[in-house]
N, C-alpha and C positions, 0 to 999 in steps of 0.2 A: 786440196792440192792446187786447183786452178786459181783459187783466190790468193793463195800464198804466192804463186808465180806472178800474178797481176800486181800484188803489193810490192814485190821485189822490183819489178820493172818500173812501176810508178816511182818508187823511192830512188832508183838509179837515175831516172829522168830528172827528178827534182834536184838531186844532188849535182847533176851535170849543169843544170841551169844556174844553180846557186853558186857554183864554183867560179863563175866569171867575176871580174872586178867591176866595181861601180865607177862610172865616169866621174872625174873630178870637176867640181864647179869652180871655175877660175874667177867667177865674179865679174866677168867682162860682158857687158851687154852693148849691142850696137846702139848708137844714138838714134833718137826718133827722127824720122825723115821730115824735114820742113816742106810742107806741101802748100802750094798756092793755087794749083789747078788740078782738079780731080782727074782730068784726062791723062795726067802723067802717071797714074797709078794702074797697076794690074787689078784684075777682079779680086784676087786674094788680098792685095793690099787695101782695097776699098772695104772689103768685108772686115778686115782686121781693124781698120780705122773706125768703122761704124761701131765695132765692139769696144775698142779701147778708148775712143774719144768721140762720143756721140755729138757733142757740141761742135767740134771742128768739122765733123761729117756734115752736120746741118748747114754750117757756114758755106762749105764747099759745094753743096748740092742745091742751094737755093736757086730757083729758076731753071733747074734742069728737068 
């Protein structure tokens, strides 16, 4: 009995989550920021740059 109730509650929760719509991908991405000075970037942007473009990160951090 308890397991049947738990299954019904779980199924209801899953169905509610699945009832939402998927966001549409409009295919628009913001252009990459042209950076010449690493001091212009936030910590998040620096981390993203290091991940996405390690060569550019090295160029900007030489001597720092």
